[in-house]
N, C-alpha and C positions, 0 to 999 in steps of 0.2 A: 470161307476163302480169305486169305490174308490180304491186308491192305497193301496197295502199291507203294513201293519205296524206290525212288530213283536217286541218282547221285550225279554230281559234277566233280571232276577230279583234275584240276589244273596243276601244272608244275610252276613253282615260283621262280622262273628263270627268265622272265621278261614280261613285257606289257601284254595284257589281254587284247585281242583284236576282234573283228567282226565275226570270224569263224567261231571263236570261243563264245561270243555272245549268243550265237545261234544254238550251239550245243547246250549251253547252260539253260537258255530259255526253253529249249525242246524238252529237256529233262524236267524242269520245273513245271511246265504246263502239263506234261504227262502225269505227274503226281497230283497236281491240282485237279485235273479233270476227273481223276479216279477217287478224289477225296483222300489221297494218301500223303506221304511225306517226301520231302526233298532234302538230301543231306550233302554235305561237302566233304571232300577228301583232298588233302594237300599232298601231292606226290613229290616229296622232297628228298628222295633217296640219292639224287645226284647232288651231293653236298658241295661239289666244286662249282656248280652253277646256281644253286638255290640261294636266294637272297631274301632277308627279312623285309627289305623295302619293297621288293616285288610282291611279297605276300600281302602286305598291307594295301598295296595298290590294287591287287585283284579283289580284295574285300570291298574296297571303295567302289570299284567298277560294278561289282555284282549288286551292291546296295543301290547304286544309281539306277540300275536296270529295274529295281523294285523287287529283287529276289530276297527271300527270307529263308532261313534254315533253322530248324527247331532244336538243334543240338550243336555243341562245339564241333568244329571241323576235326577230322581225324588226320593226324600227321603220320605219314609212313615212316618217318625217321624215328618214331617211338615204338615201332612194331617189330623190332629185330627178333624178340623172343618168339613171336608167333610165326615168323618166317622160318626160324631155325627149327621149330617144332614140326612144321610142315615138311621141311627137308628131311628131318629125322624119320618121319613116317614113310616118306618115299624111299629113303635109303634102306629102311628095315624090310621093305618089299623087294629089295634088290633092283631098284629101277633107276638108280643114279650111278654115274661113274665120273671120276675126275678126268678132265681134259687139260693136258699140259701144252697144247699147241698154241703158238702165238698167231695173231691175225695173218702175219706174213707167211708163216708156215702153212696155214690153211689155204691161203691164196695160191701159194706155190704148188701145193698138192692138187688143187683144182686145175691149175694151169697145165700140170703134167698130164692130167686125165683128159684134157681137152682134145687130144688126138684120138680119143675113144669116146665120142659124145654120149654113147649109151651108159657110160659110167658116171656122167655128171648129171645130177638131178637138180632141178630148180624149184624153189618155193616162192612164196610171196615176197621175200626179201632178197631174192637172188639165188645163186648156187648154194646148195645145201652142204653142210659139213659132211665130209666123206667118211667119217667114222674112224679116223686114224687111231684114237686112243681107246675105242670101245673094246678092242681085242687085247689090250695089255693084260698080262698076268696079274692076278690079284696081289701077289707079293710085291711086284714092281710098283703097282699103284700105291700101296701102303708105304713103301720105302720112300717114294718120291714125295708123297704128302708129308710124311714125318720129317723129311729133310727140309721142309719149308718151301718147296718148289711152287711157284705161282701156278694156279690152276683155276679152271671153272668147273662147275658141276653141271653135267648134261643129263637130260632125261633119255634113257634108252627107249625110244618111242615104240619100236616094234614089240619089245617085251611088255611095255606098258599097255599097248593095245590088246595084247593077248591076255593080260590080267583083267582088264576092264571089260572086254567083250564089246559087242556092237553098241553104239551110243547114238542118240540123236538129240537135237535141240531145236527150239522154236524161235524163228525170227518173225516179228509181227509184220514185216513188209514182204517177206519171201516164203513164209510158211515153214513147215517142218523140214529140217536138214539132217542128213546123215553125217555124223561126225567123221571127219577125215583128218585127224591131227598129224598124220604122216606128211602133210603138206609142209610142215616146218622141220622135218627131220629130227635129229637129236638136239632139241632146243636147249640153250643155256638157261638154267634156272637160278644160278647164283655165281658170283665171282668172289675172289678172296677180298677185294676191296669194296664190294657191294654185297650186302647180306642177301639180297633177293633181286632177281631180274624182274622186269615188268610183268611177264606172264604169270609168275608165281605170286607176286605181291598183289596184283589186282584180283586174283581169284580168292586169296585168303581174306583180303579186306572186304570184298563184296559180301562174303559170307558173314564176316564179323559185323558189318553194318546192316545186315538184313536186307540187302538189295534184292528186290523181286523183279525189277525191270532194268536191264542195262541198256542205256541209250548212248550211242556214240556214232562217229562218222563211219561211212561205208568203207573207208580205207582200212578199218580194223575188222571188217567182216570175217576174213580168213582166220584171224586170231581166235575167234570164238570156237573154232573147231578144237584147238589145243586147250583152250580154257575149259571146255566141256570135259575133256579127258582128265585134266587135273582135278576137277570137281569130283569126278567118279573115284579117282584114286585116293583122294583125301576124305571121302565121305561127306562132302559138303552139299548143301542144298543147291538146286539148279534153278536159276532165274530164267526169265524170258529175255530176249534181246530185241532191240529195234535199231537198226543201222540206218541213219538218215543221210541225206545228201551232204556234200561238202560245199562250203562257201569258197569261191575261187576269186583270184585277182583278175585284173583286166586281160591277162594273157591266158586265162584258163587254168592257172596253177593253184594248187591248194594254198591257202593263206598261211603265212609264217609270221613269227614274231618280228621279223625285219620289216614287215609291211606297216610302216609308221603311219601312213595316211589312214589306215583302217583301225588303228589303235583306239580303244574305247575312250581313253583319256583325251586323245586328239579330237575325236568326234564330239565329246562333251564340251571341250573348249570352244568348238566352232558353233555351239548352240544347237546341235542335233538332239532331238528328244529321244528318250528311251523307246517310245512307241515307234518312232521312225527307224531306230536301229533294227528292230525286229523285221519291219517291212523291207528295209534295205538288205538285211541278211537273206531273207527269203528270195529277193530278186537276184542276189548274187549266187544263189545255188546253181543257176544256169549260166553264170558269167554275165549277168545283166548290167544294171546301171553302174555308173562309175562313182566311186567315193569322191573323186576330185571335184565333181560338179556340185556338191552340196554347199 
């Protein structure tokens, strides 16, 4: 049986907060409990928002919490060739198509279909893409791409499911799950300005880093259905998942980087101990104690 390998994958776009601390500690403790390894990944594909200063700050926060990682962090910004190879493999199976629709055009199409509710399908992130470009003739697709027209690459999920066949995956909190990636419709896997979207990058990088247990918040539970499909299509190993609860603010909302009172640097400056951070994060899973009262 292979050793347990977990990861924490923050984006260097702002200060880490109490929610990040819980996610990082959850992954670290899961690996430590099993005598395994904990690794870091820096999800810095959003070059417009990623900052070197934020990255150093998150390293400082994690070390203050007492977390250690046994190998250099993996930066997604260095992984373009791996993502391109994955896209080529999917394209060779006839599973991708270029989508030239702008966000406004998609919204307008969905709005037009609203008069016939049975034609509008909803997923975890809202109304699904209606498939406008899926039916474009191959020649038209090639000509528009060759002309440099901006486009995204979408997964033809119905075709992909027929290729992969029935799939399942294991969540340690909820048991075995039947994969239903159609929840996301024809998901975007890449854009012209971003070499890989989250769903593709995370699957490719989890395999590259040898992750055997993906720990993350329950808000990403549905994403695992799509990730399981991509693993099958790309011939990648299948980890287990454990989706934990979310640390919320005083109003019951998932914490965001704007929550300055819960920023780890702010808590550290106020004399809060790392052990207290873990206890506080656990309490806030249900919207418990207030950070302001520390």
